[in-house]
N, C-alpha and C positions, 0 to 999 in steps of 0.2 A: 512541417517544417520541425526536426524534431531538436526544441529546446535544450532541454539537456538530460544528464543520466546520472543514480544516484544512487549509492547506498541505505537499503531499504533494512531495517533492522522489525524479527519477528518474536515479539515480548510474550509473554508465557502469563497474562496476566499483574504483569507489575510495571507498565508502559508506563502508565503513570512517573512513578519513580525512577525509571528510566530517563524523560524528560527532564526532571530534576536535575539529576548526576548531571547528564550532559548539557543542559544549560549551564554550570557549571565549570566541570573540569573541562569544555571543549570553550568556557568563553561568548555562550553560541544564545540566539537573536531566537524566542519561541516564536515563531508564527501563525501557530496556531495548535489548541487539539481539539481531536471529538472524540465523541463518547460513543460507545454505540446503542446508549439510552437514546441520543442525539438526535437520530435521528423517525422518519416520518416513520408511525404504524402502520403496518399489515399486517394485516391481521389471517394471512396465512404462511408467515413467520415466526407466532405472538415471541419476542425477547422472553429468552430468559434470566430471571432479577440477576445473579450472579455474570450475567456478560451487559446491565447494563450501566454496570461504572468504568466495562474496560477500553482500552483506548482502541478505535478504528484507522484512526488516519491521525499524527503530529506529524507538524512540521519543525524544521530547521533551521536556521541560516549561520553556517559557524561562514567567514569571508568570504567568498565570494562562491558559496558552495550550497550543497542542503543534506539534510541528513532527515530521512525518512524513519517513521515507526509504525507500527502497530504490534495491538497484541493478539492471538488468538480468539476463535472464540467459543468457549467453554467447551470440552468437550474432546475438539481439534486433537489429531498427531500431537507433541514436542517432541524437538530431541535438539538439547542444545549442543551447538556445535558446528547446524546449519540454518538458524533465522535471520543470516543472509542473506534478501534476492537482487536484484538492482533493477528498482527503478527506471523507467521514461517518463517523459514528458513530451505532450505536438501541445499547439499551435490550430492542430488540423485533422479532422475525426476524418477523410480520408485517406492522410499520411500511414493514422497508429493502422486502420488498416492492414491497408501494405505491409507494415510495418511487423501484426498481429498474423498475417498470415505468410510469411515468409520465415520468422520464427518458430512457427509447427512442424516446419517443413522435415520429419522425420521422428518428433516431439512430439508431447503429449499438453492439450490444451487443461489446466485448469481450472479457469473457468471462461466459460464462453466472452466475445467481447459485447460487451452491452450499455445501455445507460444508465449510471448509478447518481443517488443526489448530488453525488460528489464533480462527476461525470459527465460531460455527452456521448465518449463511450470508452470504456474501464474492461479490460481483461486479463486474466496471467495465462500463458503456457510453458511451458518445461523444455527445452531445446534441446537440442539429438545431443549436445553435453552435458548435462540433469540439472543446467543453470537457469530459475526461475527467472520471464521474466515482465516485468508486470507496466501497462501499459495504462496509459491516462491522456485525457487530452484536458487540457484548461478549459470550461467551460468562458467564453466572450461573453 
């Protein structure tokens, strides 16, 4: 089942500043902020020092909706004006796979659907209209 569809903002190293800004400006409740440095170490992918304090995921609650954001990884391209994705949350891995397959029809896989430290099923796809979708299953 799809749990919700939310705006997902990509920042360029100023994610923590953005969280504080939106918390104040939108009277948001910060539900969580996780940095790249808080992820489990991966010897096959050492984390550069400049990445450790960047936000890998933040979630804010604004009234009965959510705003999510993360920083780009150092060295990733960043273009002002194209930093809004659409995030879909699920409570079922099979449903996330089904929607992921449909969204990639005629589009481009940006990140294969896979298990991550924050989700049993997470992936990114750019659809045939150029919209980037982030699909994430909530671990229960």
